[in-house]
PLY file of the C-alpha trace (Angstrom):
ply
format ascii 1.0
element vertex 473
property float x
property float y
property float z
element edge 472
property int vertex1
property int vertex2
end_header
98.85 -103.11 222.07
99.93 -99.87 223.77
100.02 -99.33 227.52
97.42 -96.59 227.20
94.90 -98.97 225.55
95.56 -101.65 228.18
94.92 -99.15 230.92
91.72 -97.97 229.21
90.39 -101.55 228.92
91.20 -102.24 232.56
89.14 -99.24 233.63
86.26 -100.30 231.38
86.23 -103.78 232.95
86.18 -102.33 236.45
83.27 -100.06 235.54
81.18 -103.06 234.47
81.21 -104.54 237.99
80.85 -101.46 240.15
79.22 -98.08 240.29
81.91 -95.38 240.05
80.95 -93.91 243.43
81.28 -97.30 245.15
84.25 -98.68 243.28
86.86 -97.95 245.96
84.63 -99.57 248.57
84.47 -102.86 246.70
87.93 -103.11 245.21
91.29 -102.53 246.88
93.45 -100.03 245.03
96.12 -102.06 243.14
99.10 -100.05 244.41
101.76 -102.55 243.34
100.20 -102.87 239.90
100.07 -99.10 239.50
103.70 -98.76 240.60
104.74 -101.49 238.18
102.80 -99.76 235.42
104.62 -96.50 236.10
108.00 -98.26 235.92
107.05 -99.92 232.63
105.88 -96.59 231.23
109.15 -94.90 232.21
111.27 -97.67 230.67
109.14 -97.60 227.54
109.62 -93.83 227.21
113.38 -94.15 227.75
113.65 -96.86 225.10
111.56 -94.87 222.65
113.83 -91.81 222.96
117.17 -93.61 223.16
119.73 -92.36 220.64
120.57 -94.95 218.00
124.15 -96.04 217.46
126.10 -94.12 214.84
126.11 -97.08 212.44
122.32 -97.02 212.16
122.33 -93.26 211.57
124.92 -93.59 208.81
122.93 -96.41 207.18
119.80 -94.25 207.09
121.77 -91.38 205.52
123.19 -93.71 202.87
119.71 -95.09 202.22
118.43 -91.55 201.64
121.34 -90.70 199.33
121.08 -93.91 197.29
117.33 -94.46 197.09
115.56 -91.22 198.02
112.82 -90.50 200.54
110.34 -93.06 199.17
112.31 -95.95 200.64
112.71 -94.53 204.14
110.88 -96.12 207.07
109.70 -94.33 210.19
112.81 -95.63 211.96
114.99 -94.16 209.20
113.38 -90.75 209.64
114.01 -90.92 213.39
117.65 -91.78 212.71
117.90 -88.79 210.38
116.38 -86.54 213.01
118.98 -87.77 215.52
121.73 -87.23 212.94
121.29 -83.44 213.10
123.01 -83.43 216.51
125.93 -85.60 215.35
129.29 -84.85 213.82
129.82 -87.84 211.57
133.12 -88.95 210.09
132.39 -87.73 206.56
131.38 -84.22 207.67
133.39 -81.36 209.18
130.46 -79.97 211.18
127.44 -81.37 212.93
124.88 -82.52 210.41
122.53 -79.63 211.24
125.05 -77.13 209.88
125.83 -78.95 206.62
124.21 -78.79 203.19
122.71 -82.21 203.90
121.27 -80.73 207.09
119.58 -78.00 205.02
117.93 -80.67 202.87
116.73 -82.57 205.94
115.27 -79.42 207.51
113.37 -78.85 204.28
112.01 -82.42 204.42
110.98 -82.17 208.05
109.21 -78.86 207.43
106.93 -80.58 204.88
106.38 -83.76 206.88
102.88 -85.08 207.64
101.76 -84.70 211.29
101.70 -88.44 212.02
105.28 -88.94 210.89
106.46 -85.69 212.48
105.12 -86.95 215.81
107.60 -89.84 215.65
110.62 -87.60 214.95
109.69 -84.61 217.12
111.76 -85.57 220.18
114.96 -86.30 218.20
114.50 -82.95 216.48
114.02 -81.28 219.86
117.15 -82.95 221.20
119.13 -81.75 218.17
117.81 -78.21 218.71
119.40 -78.14 222.19
122.46 -80.27 221.43
124.50 -77.60 219.62
126.76 -74.89 221.01
126.37 -71.14 220.60
129.55 -70.83 218.53
128.17 -73.33 216.03
124.92 -71.41 215.76
126.76 -68.12 215.26
128.59 -69.52 212.24
125.52 -70.90 210.42
122.27 -69.92 212.12
119.77 -70.49 209.29
119.34 -74.27 209.67
119.05 -73.99 213.45
116.41 -71.25 213.11
114.56 -73.44 210.60
114.61 -76.33 213.08
113.26 -74.07 215.83
110.43 -72.95 213.54
109.44 -76.57 212.83
109.34 -77.36 216.54
107.47 -74.21 217.50
104.90 -74.48 214.71
103.96 -78.08 215.53
104.22 -78.03 219.34
100.55 -77.26 220.12
99.20 -79.60 217.45
101.35 -82.45 218.75
100.23 -81.90 222.33
96.52 -81.83 221.38
96.83 -84.94 219.26
98.61 -86.96 221.97
96.37 -89.03 224.24
98.99 -89.30 226.98
101.66 -86.61 226.53
105.15 -87.64 227.57
106.83 -85.64 230.32
109.07 -83.81 227.86
106.04 -82.70 225.84
104.28 -81.48 228.98
107.42 -79.57 230.00
107.65 -78.05 226.54
103.99 -77.03 226.72
104.48 -75.47 230.15
107.62 -73.64 228.97
107.01 -72.73 225.30
109.46 -69.82 225.59
112.38 -72.23 225.08
111.34 -72.21 221.42
111.13 -68.41 221.25
113.59 -65.63 220.49
114.12 -65.13 224.25
114.35 -68.74 225.48
115.75 -68.12 228.98
113.77 -65.07 230.14
111.35 -67.00 232.37
114.11 -68.99 234.05
116.41 -66.10 235.02
114.53 -65.33 238.22
114.68 -68.95 239.44
118.28 -69.24 238.32
119.35 -66.20 240.36
117.00 -66.14 243.34
116.15 -69.74 244.18
118.25 -71.31 246.91
118.31 -74.56 244.95
120.74 -73.77 242.13
119.69 -76.92 240.28
116.01 -75.96 240.09
116.17 -74.82 236.47
118.00 -78.01 235.50
115.38 -80.17 237.21
112.57 -78.23 235.56
114.03 -78.95 232.14
115.46 -82.39 232.87
113.00 -84.21 230.61
114.18 -82.17 227.60
117.65 -83.78 227.91
119.49 -80.51 227.32
123.21 -81.18 226.89
125.62 -79.56 229.42
127.38 -77.62 226.63
124.11 -76.52 225.00
123.61 -73.00 223.72
120.66 -72.81 226.15
122.88 -72.67 229.25
125.02 -70.02 227.55
121.87 -68.03 226.89
120.66 -68.44 230.47
123.96 -67.41 232.04
124.59 -64.56 229.58
121.10 -63.14 230.13
121.56 -63.40 233.89
124.88 -61.57 233.70
123.33 -58.82 231.56
120.57 -58.36 234.12
123.21 -57.17 236.62
123.32 -53.81 234.83
119.63 -53.06 235.27
118.66 -54.68 238.59
118.06 -52.60 241.70
121.08 -51.89 243.89
119.80 -53.88 246.88
119.01 -56.88 244.66
122.47 -56.67 243.13
124.26 -56.87 246.49
122.12 -59.84 247.53
123.01 -61.70 244.33
126.80 -61.22 244.41
127.32 -64.52 246.34
125.07 -66.29 243.80
127.19 -65.11 240.89
130.42 -65.99 242.67
129.07 -69.52 243.18
128.14 -69.64 239.50
131.68 -68.58 238.61
133.14 -71.29 240.84
131.06 -74.00 239.16
131.45 -72.62 235.63
134.96 -71.14 235.22
134.27 -70.53 231.52
132.19 -67.50 232.55
134.84 -66.01 234.87
135.67 -62.95 232.78
132.05 -62.10 231.96
130.86 -62.48 235.56
133.71 -60.57 237.20
133.48 -57.76 234.65
129.73 -57.37 235.15
129.93 -57.52 238.96
132.79 -55.03 239.23
131.41 -52.51 236.75
128.06 -52.58 238.54
129.75 -52.23 241.94
131.63 -49.16 240.74
128.32 -47.43 239.96
126.73 -48.09 243.36
126.58 -45.92 246.45
128.79 -48.43 248.30
131.81 -48.41 245.99
134.14 -47.29 248.80
133.11 -50.25 250.98
135.32 -53.31 250.58
133.50 -56.48 249.48
135.87 -59.12 250.82
134.49 -62.12 248.92
134.50 -60.31 245.57
137.93 -58.86 246.32
139.32 -62.34 247.07
137.92 -63.86 243.88
139.36 -60.98 241.84
142.77 -61.51 243.40
142.59 -65.26 242.75
141.40 -64.97 239.15
143.06 -61.81 237.86
145.88 -61.14 240.31
146.68 -57.96 242.18
145.14 -54.93 240.40
148.03 -52.82 241.71
150.40 -54.55 239.26
150.38 -53.51 235.58
151.27 -57.10 234.64
147.86 -58.35 235.86
146.28 -58.61 232.40
142.82 -59.62 233.62
142.19 -56.10 234.87
142.15 -54.81 231.32
138.60 -56.17 231.10
137.24 -53.35 233.30
137.33 -49.58 233.07
140.29 -47.77 234.70
137.94 -46.18 237.23
136.62 -49.62 238.23
140.15 -50.95 238.60
140.99 -47.91 240.74
138.02 -48.77 242.98
139.40 -52.25 243.62
142.89 -50.89 244.21
141.38 -48.68 246.91
139.72 -51.78 248.40
143.15 -53.34 248.81
144.66 -50.13 250.17
141.87 -49.59 252.69
141.91 -53.24 253.77
145.70 -53.14 254.10
145.69 -50.00 256.22
142.85 -51.22 258.43
144.57 -54.58 258.91
147.88 -52.87 259.57
146.68 -50.40 262.17
143.59 -52.05 263.64
144.07 -55.80 263.25
147.72 -56.81 263.53
149.36 -53.99 265.46
148.14 -53.59 269.02
150.92 -51.06 269.61
150.22 -49.10 266.40
149.55 -45.38 266.47
145.99 -45.17 265.06
146.50 -41.47 264.33
148.73 -42.63 261.49
145.80 -44.48 259.94
143.66 -41.35 260.12
146.42 -39.42 258.39
147.25 -41.76 255.53
143.67 -42.79 254.71
142.92 -39.25 253.52
145.27 -39.90 250.54
143.39 -43.04 249.44
142.25 -41.54 246.13
145.90 -40.90 245.25
147.25 -44.30 246.34
147.91 -46.75 243.48
149.86 -49.38 245.40
150.07 -50.76 248.92
152.23 -53.43 250.51
152.30 -54.82 254.04
155.43 -56.18 255.72
154.53 -58.33 258.74
156.78 -58.92 261.71
157.21 -62.31 263.43
154.31 -61.80 265.85
151.83 -61.14 263.03
153.22 -63.92 260.80
153.01 -66.54 263.54
149.74 -65.40 265.12
147.06 -68.10 265.36
144.30 -65.56 265.94
141.36 -66.43 263.67
141.11 -62.98 262.06
144.86 -62.83 261.51
144.85 -66.23 259.80
141.87 -65.27 257.66
143.54 -62.08 256.45
146.73 -63.95 255.59
144.74 -66.57 253.68
142.70 -63.99 251.75
145.88 -62.14 250.79
148.04 -65.15 250.06
150.99 -64.14 247.87
150.62 -60.40 248.59
152.24 -60.19 252.01
155.96 -59.72 252.78
157.95 -60.32 255.97
160.00 -57.70 257.84
163.12 -59.02 259.56
165.66 -57.53 261.93
163.15 -55.53 263.96
161.11 -56.12 267.10
158.54 -58.97 266.90
155.57 -56.58 267.13
156.77 -54.11 264.51
155.12 -54.15 261.08
155.70 -51.87 258.10
153.71 -50.71 255.09
154.50 -49.19 251.73
152.16 -46.76 249.93
152.66 -45.26 246.50
150.97 -41.84 246.58
151.18 -40.29 243.13
154.90 -40.81 242.37
156.13 -40.92 245.97
156.73 -44.17 247.85
156.00 -43.89 251.57
157.34 -46.41 254.11
155.97 -46.18 257.63
155.90 -48.44 260.68
153.40 -49.54 263.30
155.42 -49.26 266.48
156.03 -45.83 267.95
159.62 -44.66 267.81
159.95 -45.51 264.10
160.17 -42.67 261.59
158.62 -42.38 258.10
160.64 -42.55 254.87
159.91 -41.35 251.34
161.44 -42.59 248.08
161.11 -41.83 244.40
162.66 -45.20 243.58
162.63 -48.05 246.08
166.05 -48.86 247.58
165.08 -52.53 248.06
163.88 -55.40 245.88
160.12 -55.69 246.30
160.05 -59.12 244.67
161.77 -60.63 247.71
159.65 -62.32 250.36
161.78 -61.12 253.28
162.89 -57.48 253.59
165.11 -56.27 256.43
164.14 -53.25 258.48
167.45 -51.64 257.45
166.47 -51.91 253.76
163.16 -50.20 254.50
164.96 -47.38 256.36
167.37 -45.58 254.03
167.98 -41.88 254.71
170.49 -41.94 251.88
167.73 -42.54 249.32
164.96 -40.58 251.05
163.44 -37.70 249.09
162.53 -35.92 252.30
165.31 -33.31 252.54
166.70 -31.36 255.45
167.57 -27.66 255.19
171.07 -28.75 254.23
169.73 -30.85 251.38
170.53 -34.21 252.93
168.10 -37.09 252.98
166.08 -37.47 256.15
163.21 -39.32 257.76
160.11 -37.77 259.30
159.39 -38.42 262.97
155.90 -38.64 264.45
156.59 -36.28 267.34
154.87 -32.99 268.07
152.79 -31.52 265.24
153.90 -34.30 262.88
150.76 -34.27 260.67
151.37 -30.62 259.74
155.04 -31.31 259.05
154.14 -34.30 256.88
151.69 -32.17 254.90
154.39 -29.56 254.34
157.00 -32.07 253.17
154.57 -33.87 250.87
153.39 -30.56 249.44
157.01 -29.76 248.51
156.89 -32.96 246.43
153.56 -32.01 244.83
151.49 -34.45 246.88
148.21 -33.19 248.32
145.31 -35.06 249.91
142.13 -34.99 247.84
140.04 -35.85 250.92
139.60 -33.70 253.98
141.53 -34.49 257.12
140.04 -36.63 259.83
137.96 -34.87 262.52
140.75 -35.50 265.06
143.32 -33.87 262.76
141.13 -30.80 262.20
140.59 -30.37 265.90
144.27 -30.64 266.81
145.67 -28.47 264.02
0 1
1 2
2 3
3 4
4 5
5 6
6 7
7 8
8 9
9 10
10 11
11 12
12 13
13 14
14 15
15 16
16 17
17 18
18 19
19 20
20 21
21 22
22 23
23 24
24 25
25 26
26 27
27 28
28 29
29 30
30 31
31 32
32 33
33 34
34 35
35 36
36 37
37 38
38 39
39 40
40 41
41 42
42 43
43 44
44 45
45 46
46 47
47 48
48 49
49 50
50 51
51 52
52 53
53 54
54 55
55 56
56 57
57 58
58 59
59 60
60 61
61 62
62 63
63 64
64 65
65 66
66 67
67 68
68 69
69 70
70 71
71 72
72 73
73 74
74 75
75 76
76 77
77 78
78 79
79 80
80 81
81 82
82 83
83 84
84 85
85 86
86 87
87 88
88 89
89 90
90 91
91 92
92 93
93 94
94 95
95 96
96 97
97 98
98 99
99 100
100 101
101 102
102 103
103 104
104 105
105 106
106 107
107 108
108 109
109 110
110 111
111 112
112 113
113 114
114 115
115 116
116 117
117 118
118 119
119 120
120 121
121 122
122 123
123 124
124 125
125 126
126 127
127 128
128 129
129 130
130 131
131 132
132 133
133 134
134 135
135 136
136 137
137 138
138 139
139 140
140 141
141 142
142 143
143 144
144 145
145 146
146 147
147 148
148 149
149 150
150 151
151 152
152 153
153 154
154 155
155 156
156 157
157 158
158 159
159 160
160 161
161 162
162 163
163 164
164 165
165 166
166 167
167 168
168 169
169 170
170 171
171 172
172 173
173 174
174 175
175 176
176 177
177 178
178 179
179 180
180 181
181 182
182 183
183 184
184 185
185 186
186 187
187 188
188 189
189 190
190 191
191 192
192 193
193 194
194 195
195 196
196 197
197 198
198 199
199 200
200 201
201 202
202 203
203 204
204 205
205 206
206 207
207 208
208 209
209 210
210 211
211 212
212 213
213 214
214 215
215 216
216 217
217 218
218 219
219 220
220 221
221 222
222 223
223 224
224 225
225 226
226 227
227 228
228 229
229 230
230 231
231 232
232 233
233 234
234 235
235 236
236 237
237 238
238 239
239 240
240 241
241 242
242 243
243 244
244 245
245 246
246 247
247 248
248 249
249 250
250 251
251 252
252 253
253 254
254 255
255 256
256 257
257 258
258 259
259 260
260 261
261 262
262 263
263 264
264 265
265 266
266 267
267 268
268 269
269 270
270 271
271 272
272 273
273 274
274 275
275 276
276 277
277 278
278 279
279 280
280 281
281 282
282 283
283 284
284 285
285 286
286 287
287 288
288 289
289 290
290 291
291 292
292 293
293 294
294 295
295 296
296 297
297 298
298 299
299 300
300 301
301 302
302 303
303 304
304 305
305 306
306 307
307 308
308 309
309 310
310 311
311 312
312 313
313 314
314 315
315 316
316 317
317 318
318 319
319 320
320 321
321 322
322 323
323 324
324 325
325 326
326 327
327 328
328 329
329 330
330 331
331 332
332 333
333 334
334 335
335 336
336 337
337 338
338 339
339 340
340 341
341 342
342 343
343 344
344 345
345 346
346 347
347 348
348 349
349 350
350 351
351 352
352 353
353 354
354 355
355 356
356 357
357 358
358 359
359 360
360 361
361 362
362 363
363 364
364 365
365 366
366 367
367 368
368 369
369 370
370 371
371 372
372 373
373 374
374 375
375 376
376 377
377 378
378 379
379 380
380 381
381 382
382 383
383 384
384 385
385 386
386 387
387 388
388 389
389 390
390 391
391 392
392 393
393 394
394 395
395 396
396 397
397 398
398 399
399 400
400 401
401 402
402 403
403 404
404 405
405 406
406 407
407 408
408 409
409 410
410 411
411 412
412 413
413 414
414 415
415 416
416 417
417 418
418 419
419 420
420 421
421 422
422 423
423 424
424 425
425 426
426 427
427 428
428 429
429 430
430 431
431 432
432 433
433 434
434 435
435 436
436 437
437 438
438 439
439 440
440 441
441 442
442 443
443 444
444 445
445 446
446 447
447 448
448 449
449 450
450 451
451 452
452 453
453 454
454 455
455 456
456 457
457 458
458 459
459 460
460 461
461 462
462 463
463 464
464 465
465 466
466 467
467 468
468 469
469 470
470 471
471 472
């Protein structure tokens, strides 16, 4: 006797001894009994939908092959439904994608409603239990399985006296059996603070972690980046970065979508530190040609990120680390940012050893990018910029000149570079009237002199000078 019938008889017996309106006045509500009943129901449901061991599945397949469908029991049919999600020893692929799977799909499509009711959940499990790559290779059987489930879903629900939770979930979310199975869940997936909400909504369907469904959900969410409003996009960047952290398999797709969208926004010149850090961690420094991950984005997008690094480096150099730095130098060099393809900071002892929170954070976010300058004063830092084909080396402390090189006179792969290696008049492409190499000092009208010397080398700023520069010269 089923639990549903027992419950029905209990209610009938109670009705015999009390008017419905007075029943709760005469009888105490059996809370413990109801709780026990719920536990029994849950265990019964779990047992009913428990996967059989592989031996039983194989036996049912052999029974079908040796004796035909007439000798199969309801339990055999359930085993065969479960088999569609399995890769058995005698088959190269999961049963769903084999010739035997095609035959089974044909049998299930013709099955009587009463028998189909018994195998519906195993078929549903098999529908979700395959990966997208498997579907791409042989989609026909999987599509046939989806059609069986979709065609019989409403009939099954109407014919069930007490629908199981999975059937109720399926009825509430019929789109999982449609051509666009994840559309309704994308909003919750992206906007809800509880990143497990979608999983909890679909928990009763027992969707495998490597199911095609999660691929569909994530892929559709990533595609939505291209069309969402700009403000919504910026709000969702942290959500996608969290998704990337938890699902590294989607790293390339997520970073590519986020960066390409960022490059098309009105804020492309503003550095997004979190996105910049993840890019550096996953793909390396975009300023190096050897960083292969950057081939996934357009050159203009890569250039945008390079400018993030350049701007962040210059701001850190002049405004964060160097209290004695000449900020006018920042105003001068930042106007070349569209021409700068590489930047490198060399930190002196004071900056390297600083325990200031912002200093530590910058060093952590740029781990592996920073070099040390030795042989100079503790407060002195240096930077290297590649503007077009000219390498510029300049310093933070006043009293230090600027140097230009076509080829660097020092090994940039070294962690520690001496101040004497950074200063080499012998290799400088800034020339005196006599043709000898020279450095450029920051005295007097130095900005105008720098412009003149750089112009001789074919280097011109594509941005206008800073307001201070215009006013002075």
